[in-house]
C-alpha positions in Angstrom: 25.4 12.6 -34.9 28.4 14.5 -34.1 31.4 13.4 -32.1 30.8 15.7 -29.2 27.3 14.2 -28.4 28.8 10.7 -28.5 31.6 11.6 -26.1 29.1 13.4 -23.8 26.9 10.3 -23.7 29.8 8.0 -23.0 31.0 10.3 -20.2 27.5 10.5 -18.8 27.1 6.7 -18.6 30.7 6.4 -17.2 29.7 8.8 -14.5 26.5 6.8 -13.7 28.5 3.6 -13.6 31.0 5.2 -11.2 28.3 6.5 -8.9 26.8 3.0 -8.9 30.1 1.3 -8.1 30.9 3.7 -5.4 27.5 3.3 -3.8 27.8 -0.5 -4.0 31.2 -0.5 -2.4 30.2 1.9 0.4 27.0 -0.1 1.1 29.0 -3.3 1.6 31.5 -1.5 3.8 28.8 -0.2 6.1 28.5 -2.5 9.2 25.1 -4.0 10.1 23.2 -2.4 13.0 23.4 -4.2 16.4 20.9 -7.1 16.6 20.7 -7.5 12.8 23.8 -9.7 12.3 22.1 -13.0 11.8 18.4 -12.6 11.1 16.4 -15.5 9.9 12.7 -15.1 9.2 10.4 -17.3 11.1 7.6 -17.4 8.6 4.8 -19.9 9.1 2.1 -18.2 7.0 2.1 -20.4 3.9 3.2 -23.8 2.8 5.4 -22.9 -0.1 8.7 -24.6 0.7 10.4 -22.8 -2.3 10.0 -19.4 -0.6 13.2 -18.0 0.8 11.4 -17.0 4.0 10.2 -20.4 4.8 12.3 -22.3 7.4 12.4 -25.5 5.2 14.2 -23.6 2.5 17.3 -23.2 4.5 17.7 -26.9 5.4 
C-alpha cells in the first residue's frame, strides 16, 4: 500500500464523518411540525409492558 491511497481513504472517511455530523446537527436544529410537539402513542394492541409504545412503559 502506498501513502497516497492511505491518505485518500482517511480523507474519504473524514468527509463521510463530516457529512454525518452536519446532517445530525441540522436535523436537531429543525423545528418539529405544528401538532407534533408532544406525541405519545396510545397503543392498546398488545400486553407487552416493556414496549416503548405501551402506556404503562412511561409511568
